[in-house]
C-alpha angles and dihedrals in degrees: 000000000000091000090053093050094045092052090045094052100035099037112185095338090096140023109240122201126182124201138147141199088262133020111233100167128253111304109231090211089058090049090050098049092044089051090052086057091050099256118120112211095158091112094053120107134210114242141160125249087255088069091064100028093116094058118104104233126201092185132020117197122196120193104191135042092239093057092046093051092049097036111127124243119284126190117266093254093062110096111226120207125187141189124163110223124183112258102239090194087071094055116111130203140072119344090254091051092050092048089050089055090051092050092050092050091042090056093045092050089047092057090045097048092046089055092047090054093046092048103037109021105039091043089060096052 
C-alpha cells in the first residue's frame, strides 16, 4: 500500500520500489481497499529486497518493526525512515472486521506517505 501511495503523491518525480524481507504475494484485500481509495495496485508484485538490491537508493522506508530490524545494511548517505504500521493481514475476525483493519491501515499509510513526499520529495525540487 505504501508503494501505491508514494507513487500517487510523488508521481514521476521519484522512482519507487517496494520489497520486503519475504515475498508473500499481493494481498487481494490490500488491492480492494486501495482501489476504493482510487489507487490501483493490482499490477504491483511482492518481491524480496534481493530483487532490488542493485538500485541506488536515496531513501529507504520501513513500515514495520520486523522489517526495520532485519533490513540489510545501506550506506550512510541513504536516509532511512521508519514507521511501524499494524499488519492488517494478521488481523482475525469476520471479513468486515478484517476489511476495516485494512482500511484503517490504508488511511494511516496514506497520511504517512503524503508527509514523506512533502518533506523529502518537494524539498529536493
